C-alpha positions as CSV (number, residue, x, y, z in Angstrom):
1,X,89.0,96.2,129.7
2,X,92.4,94.7,130.8
3,X,91.0,91.2,130.6
4,X,89.7,91.9,127.0
5,X,93.2,93.0,126.0
6,X,94.8,89.9,127.5
7,X,92.4,87.7,125.5
8,X,93.4,89.7,122.4
9,X,97.0,88.9,123.1
10,X,96.2,85.2,123.4
11,X,94.3,85.3,120.0
12,X,97.3,87.0,118.4
13,X,99.7,84.4,119.7
14,X,97.5,81.7,118.2
15,X,97.4,83.5,114.9
16,X,101.2,83.7,115.0
17,X,101.5,79.9,115.3
18,X,99.1,79.4,112.4
19,X,100.8,81.9,110.1
20,X,104.3,80.7,110.7
21,X,107.5,82.2,111.9
22,X,107.8,84.5,108.8
23,X,105.2,86.7,110.5
24,X,107.2,87.0,113.8
25,X,108.1,90.6,113.2
26,X,104.5,91.7,112.4
27,X,103.3,89.9,115.5
28,X,105.6,91.7,117.9
29,X,104.8,95.0,116.3
30,X,101.1,94.4,117.1
31,X,101.9,93.2,120.6
32,X,103.9,96.3,121.3
33,X,101.1,98.6,120.1
34,X,98.5,96.8,122.2
35,X,100.6,96.8,125.4
36,X,101.4,100.5,125.0
37,X,97.7,101.3,124.4
38,X,96.7,99.4,127.5
39,X,99.3,101.1,129.7
40,X,98.3,104.5,128.4
41,X,94.6,103.9,129.0
42,X,95.3,102.7,132.5
43,X,97.4,105.7,133.3
44,X,94.8,108.0,132.0
45,X,92.1,106.4,134.1
46,X,94.2,106.6,137.2
47,X,95.0,110.3,136.5
48,X,91.3,111.2,136.2
49,X,90.3,109.4,139.3
50,X,93.2,110.8,141.2
51,X,92.5,114.4,140.3
52,X,88.8,114.0,141.1
53,X,89.5,112.4,144.5
54,X,92.1,115.0,145.3
55,X,89.7,117.8,144.4
56,X,87.0,116.4,146.8
57,X,89.5,115.8,149.6
58,X,90.6,119.4,149.4
59,X,87.0,120.6,149.8
60,X,84.6,120.3,152.7
61,X,81.0,119.0,152.3
62,X,79.8,122.6,152.3
63,X,82.2,123.5,149.4
64,X,81.0,120.4,147.5
65,X,77.4,121.5,147.8
66,X,76.3,118.4,149.8
67,X,74.7,120.2,152.8
68,X,71.3,120.6,151.1
69,X,67.7,119.8,151.5
70,X,67.6,118.5,147.8
71,X,69.2,115.2,148.6
72,X,70.2,112.8,145.9
73,X,70.5,109.1,146.9
74,X,73.1,108.7,144.2
75,X,75.2,111.4,145.7
76,X,75.0,109.8,149.1
77,X,76.3,106.6,147.6
78,X,79.0,108.3,145.6
79,X,80.3,110.9,148.2
80,X,79.8,109.4,151.7
81,X,83.3,108.1,152.0
82,X,85.1,111.3,151.0
83,X,85.9,113.9,153.6
84,X,88.2,116.9,153.7
85,X,91.8,116.0,154.4
86,X,92.6,119.6,155.2
87,X,89.8,119.5,157.8
88,X,90.7,116.1,159.3
89,X,92.8,117.5,162.2
90,X,90.6,120.6,162.8
91,X,87.8,120.9,165.3
92,X,85.1,123.2,163.9
93,X,82.6,123.0,166.7
94,X,83.7,125.1,169.7
95,X,81.7,123.4,172.4
96,X,82.5,120.2,174.1
97,X,82.1,117.2,171.7
98,X,81.7,113.8,173.3
99,X,81.2,110.6,171.2
100,X,80.1,107.3,172.5
101,X,81.7,104.1,171.2
102,X,80.3,100.6,171.4
103,X,82.2,97.2,171.4
104,X,79.7,95.8,168.8
105,X,80.5,98.5,166.2
106,X,84.2,98.6,165.5
107,X,83.9,101.4,163.0
108,X,83.6,103.9,165.9
109,X,87.1,103.0,167.1
110,X,88.5,103.6,163.6
111,X,86.8,107.0,163.2
112,X,87.9,108.1,166.6
113,X,91.5,107.4,165.7
114,X,91.3,109.0,162.3
115,X,89.5,112.1,163.5
116,X,90.7,112.3,167.1
117,X,91.1,116.1,166.8
118,X,87.3,116.5,166.5
119,X,86.6,115.0,169.9
120,X,87.1,116.3,173.4
121,X,85.9,113.2,175.1
122,X,85.4,109.6,174.0
123,X,83.1,107.3,176.0
124,X,83.4,103.6,175.2
125,X,80.4,101.7,176.5
126,X,82.2,98.8,178.2
127,X,81.1,98.6,181.8
128,X,78.0,97.4,183.7
129,X,77.7,97.4,187.5
130,X,75.5,94.5,188.5
131,X,73.9,93.5,191.8
132,X,74.2,90.0,193.2
133,X,70.8,89.8,194.9
134,X,71.6,86.7,197.0
135,X,74.8,88.1,198.5
136,X,73.6,91.7,198.5
137,X,76.8,92.8,196.8
138,X,77.7,94.5,193.5
139,X,80.3,93.6,190.9
140,X,81.8,95.2,187.8
141,X,81.3,93.5,184.4
142,X,82.6,94.4,181.0
143,X,86.3,93.8,181.1
144,X,86.1,91.4,178.2
145,X,84.9,94.2,176.0
146,X,87.8,96.6,176.6
147,X,89.8,97.3,173.5
148,X,93.4,97.7,174.9
149,X,94.9,98.2,171.5
150,X,92.6,101.1,170.8
151,X,93.2,102.5,174.3
152,X,97.0,102.5,173.7
153,X,96.7,104.1,170.2
154,X,94.2,106.9,171.3
155,X,96.3,107.8,174.3
156,X,99.6,108.0,172.3
157,X,100.3,111.7,171.7
158,X,100.0,113.0,168.2
159,X,101.8,116.1,166.7
160,X,98.8,116.7,164.4
161,X,96.2,116.8,167.1
162,X,95.4,116.8,170.8
163,X,94.6,113.6,172.8
164,X,90.9,113.2,173.6
165,X,89.9,112.5,177.2
166,X,88.6,109.0,177.9
167,X,85.5,108.7,180.1
168,X,83.9,105.2,179.8
169,X,80.3,104.7,180.5
170,X,79.3,102.8,183.6
171,X,75.7,101.4,183.3
172,X,74.0,100.6,186.6
173,X,72.4,97.4,185.3
174,X,69.6,96.4,187.6
175,X,67.6,94.7,184.8
176,X,65.8,92.1,186.9
177,X,64.2,94.7,189.1
178,X,65.1,98.3,188.3
179,X,63.1,99.6,191.2
180,X,65.5,97.9,193.6
181,X,68.2,100.3,192.4
182,X,66.5,103.2,194.2
183,X,66.6,101.3,197.5
184,X,70.1,100.1,196.9
185,X,71.4,103.6,196.3
186,X,70.2,104.5,199.8
187,X,72.1,101.6,201.2
188,X,75.4,103.0,202.6
189,X,77.3,99.8,202.1
190,X,76.1,99.1,198.6
191,X,76.6,102.7,197.4
192,X,80.1,102.8,198.9
193,X,80.9,99.6,197.0
194,X,79.7,101.1,193.8
195,X,81.9,104.2,194.3
196,X,84.8,102.0,195.1
197,X,84.4,99.9,191.9
198,X,84.1,102.9,189.7
199,X,87.1,104.9,191.2
200,X,89.4,101.9,191.4
201,X,88.8,100.9,187.7
202,X,89.1,104.5,186.5
203,X,92.4,105.2,188.3
204,X,93.9,101.8,187.5
205,X,93.4,102.3,183.7
206,X,94.3,106.0,183.8
207,X,90.9,107.2,182.5
208,X,90.0,110.9,182.7
209,X,86.5,110.5,184.1
210,X,83.3,108.5,183.9
211,X,79.8,108.6,182.4
212,X,77.2,107.4,184.8
213,X,74.0,105.8,183.2
214,X,71.2,104.8,185.6
215,X,69.5,102.9,182.8
216,X,65.8,103.0,181.7
217,X,64.5,103.9,185.2
218,X,65.5,107.5,184.8
219,X,62.7,107.9,182.2
220,X,60.2,107.1,185.0
221,X,61.8,109.0,187.9
222,X,65.0,110.9,188.7
223,X,64.9,110.0,192.4
224,X,66.5,112.0,195.3
225,X,68.6,108.9,196.0
226,X,70.1,109.3,192.5
227,X,70.8,112.9,193.3
228,X,72.5,112.1,196.6
229,X,74.6,109.4,194.9
230,X,75.8,111.9,192.2
231,X,76.7,114.5,194.8
232,X,78.8,112.0,196.8
233,X,80.4,110.4,193.7
234,X,81.2,113.8,192.2
235,X,83.1,114.7,195.3
236,X,85.1,111.5,195.4
237,X,85.9,111.7,191.7
238,X,86.9,115.4,191.9
239,X,89.2,114.6,194.9
240,X,91.0,112.2,192.5
241,X,91.0,114.8,189.6
242,X,88.5,112.8,187.6
243,X,85.4,114.2,185.8
244,X,81.8,113.1,186.3
245,X,79.4,113.0,183.3
246,X,75.8,111.9,183.8
247,X,73.3,110.7,181.2
248,X,70.0,112.5,181.8
249,X,66.6,111.8,180.2
250,X,64.9,114.3,177.8
251,X,61.4,115.6,178.5
252,X,58.2,115.8,176.4
253,X,55.4,118.3,176.8
254,X,53.6,115.6,178.8
255,X,56.3,114.2,181.0
256,X,59.8,114.8,182.3
257,X,61.8,113.6,185.2
258,X,65.0,115.8,184.9
259,X,64.0,119.4,185.7
260,X,65.7,122.8,185.5
261,X,65.9,122.8,189.3
262,X,67.7,119.5,189.4
263,X,70.1,120.7,186.7
264,X,71.1,123.8,188.6
265,X,71.5,121.8,191.9
266,X,73.6,119.1,190.3
267,X,75.7,121.4,188.2
268,X,77.8,122.1,191.3
269,X,78.8,118.5,191.5
270,X,78.6,117.2,187.9
271,X,80.9,118.3,185.1
272,X,78.7,117.5,182.1
273,X,75.2,116.3,181.4
274,X,74.6,114.0,178.4
275,X,71.1,114.9,177.4
276,X,69.5,112.0,175.5
277,X,67.8,114.0,172.8
278,X,68.6,111.4,170.1
279,X,65.4,109.4,170.2
280,X,61.9,110.8,170.7
281,X,60.2,108.1,168.7
282,X,59.8,105.3,171.3
283,X,58.9,107.8,174.0
284,X,55.8,109.3,172.3
285,X,54.7,107.9,168.9
286,X,56.5,104.7,168.1
287,X,55.6,104.5,164.4
288,X,55.7,107.3,161.8
289,X,57.6,109.9,163.7
290,X,61.1,111.4,163.1
291,X,63.9,110.3,165.4
292,X,64.8,113.6,167.0
293,X,62.8,116.5,165.6
294,X,64.4,120.0,166.1
295,X,61.3,121.5,167.9
296,X,61.6,118.8,170.5
297,X,65.4,119.4,171.0
298,X,64.7,123.2,171.4
299,X,61.9,122.4,173.9
300,X,64.3,120.4,176.0
301,X,67.0,123.1,176.0
302,X,64.5,125.8,176.9
303,X,63.1,123.6,179.6
304,X,66.5,123.4,181.3
305,X,67.8,126.9,180.5
306,X,64.9,129.3,180.3
307,X,64.8,130.3,183.9
308,X,68.6,130.6,184.5
309,X,69.8,133.8,185.9
310,X,72.2,135.8,183.8
311,X,75.2,134.8,185.9
312,X,74.1,131.1,185.7
313,X,73.9,130.9,181.9
314,X,77.5,129.6,181.5
315,X,76.0,126.4,182.9
316,X,74.6,125.8,179.4
317,X,78.0,124.7,178.4
318,X,77.7,121.7,180.7
319,X,74.8,120.3,178.6
320,X,75.7,117.9,175.8
321,X,72.9,117.7,173.4
322,X,72.3,114.1,172.2
323,X,72.8,113.8,168.4
324,X,71.9,110.5,166.7
325,X,74.2,108.9,164.1
326,X,71.6,106.1,163.5
327,X,68.2,105.9,161.9
328,X,65.1,103.8,161.7
329,X,63.3,101.7,159.1
330,X,59.5,101.9,159.0
331,X,57.1,99.6,157.2
332,X,53.4,99.2,157.8
333,X,52.6,96.1,159.9
334,X,56.1,95.8,161.3
335,X,57.8,97.2,164.3
336,X,60.3,100.1,163.7
337,X,63.8,98.8,163.2
338,X,67.0,100.7,164.1
339,X,69.3,101.3,161.2
340,X,72.9,102.3,160.8
341,X,75.1,103.5,157.9
342,X,75.6,100.1,156.3
343,X,71.9,99.4,156.3
344,X,71.1,102.7,154.7
345,X,73.7,102.2,151.9
346,X,72.4,98.7,151.2
347,X,68.8,100.0,150.9
348,X,69.9,102.8,148.6
349,X,71.8,100.4,146.4
350,X,69.4,97.6,146.2
351,X,65.9,99.1,146.6
352,X,66.4,102.6,145.3
353,X,64.1,105.2,147.0
354,X,61.2,106.7,144.9
355,X,62.0,110.1,146.4
356,X,63.6,111.8,149.4
357,X,61.6,114.3,151.5
358,X,62.9,117.1,153.7
359,X,60.4,117.4,156.5
360,X,60.5,121.1,157.3
361,X,59.0,121.1,160.8
362,X,61.2,118.4,162.0
363,X,64.3,119.2,159.9
364,X,65.0,115.6,159.0
365,X,65.2,113.8,155.7
366,X,63.1,110.7,155.1
367,X,63.7,108.2,152.3
368,X,60.5,106.9,150.7
369,X,60.5,103.6,148.9
370,X,58.0,102.1,146.4
371,X,57.2,99.2,148.7
372,X,55.9,101.6,151.4
373,X,59.0,101.5,153.5
374,X,60.3,104.8,154.9
375,X,63.8,105.4,156.3
376,X,64.7,108.2,158.7
377,X,68.5,108.6,158.8
378,X,70.6,111.7,159.6
379,X,72.0,113.6,156.7
380,X,74.5,116.4,156.4
381,X,71.8,119.1,156.5
382,X,69.9,117.6,159.5
383,X,73.2,117.3,161.5
384,X,74.2,120.8,160.5
385,X,70.9,122.2,161.8
386,X,71.4,120.4,165.2
387,X,75.0,121.6,165.5
388,X,73.8,125.2,164.8
389,X,71.2,124.9,167.6
390,X,74.0,123.8,170.0
391,X,76.0,126.9,168.9
392,X,73.1,129.2,169.5
393,X,72.4,127.8,173.0
394,X,76.1,127.5,173.8
395,X,75.9,123.8,174.6
396,X,78.1,120.8,173.7
397,X,77.1,117.7,171.8
398,X,77.1,114.0,172.6
399,X,77.0,111.6,169.6
400,X,75.2,108.2,169.8
401,X,77.1,106.6,168.5
402,X,80.1,107.3,166.4
403,X,80.4,104.1,164.4
404,X,76.8,104.3,163.2
405,X,77.4,107.3,161.0
406,X,78.9,108.1,157.5
407,X,82.5,109.2,157.1
408,X,81.7,112.6,155.6
409,X,79.7,113.5,158.7
410,X,83.1,114.3,160.2
411,X,83.5,117.4,158.1
412,X,80.8,119.0,160.3
413,X,82.4,118.4,163.7
């Protein structure tokens, strides 16, 4: 509109030249009216947008009616960036809230700074412990991924909110031969070297603790050597006033390596357990299945907590239920593809789903497209349902991973 008015001014100026100087007065009157009209229109548009934006920023997603099974793709596109400013520095979930951050997704760092009050623990996935098979030694990799600027900002005290604890993930990366990890954990020299690398790095950078991830092998076996390692590492970390968090595998009705007995035994030495209930699909049915159906999450919690004695139930607070902020794209004849916020928004804008279905048994939304493609991606309602389960079981949550989600998800935390 502004460009059209500029073109109008140019046409007027040409007319003035053609008509001669005797029409100067009339020309400037017309210019004055046109400029005033443009300014008034611009101010009016700014005022409308400003009032609407302020109204949304004063309301949570619940007050805006967005936490619903009747999901509109247009509303997702229109509303996903708007969150409640009044709620920005308020933590709504009373349990422990841990969020993972990855170096390949910078949005997670931005959200953690903007909504730092929402999180008790932030776990950047920077480190891998690798074995040198020839020298029979281990080394620590990942220093090049460390975001020192973010570390400084997140650790700077804020009057508006508390400072989250920093507990980076240390992945025991035995990719060439994962089975060797079990033997190496029983090797006193190698295990001592692993402990030393972890504690030295954690203390030198003033972290508050660590997350230990044994990698994919824990879906096959949670070996006694792993248990022994965690017991000894827990003692060393606690002696240095550092916390130990362990990533543990979920179970299915047909298999499971991390049992209730192991949970109770390790709870004396481990501060928190990050239960990976954010991806069932590749464990059971790799094609048309939801990512993390609610019945499966409840099954896992009952599996770990059902036999606790009454005096042991406070141990439930040590479990952090894995919550996915990512989705997956499904199309017949193709392997499922992981999908994050940007991918979802692009699909909604360019391909426009034919309809959106709320799958009642699983309590997830699925976006159906005319070309046969389906997209499972977390929505406000699906996330709300999972957070309510955590409240009911008195557990915490662990988000994988923060940068993969939409901004207005933060209103729920």
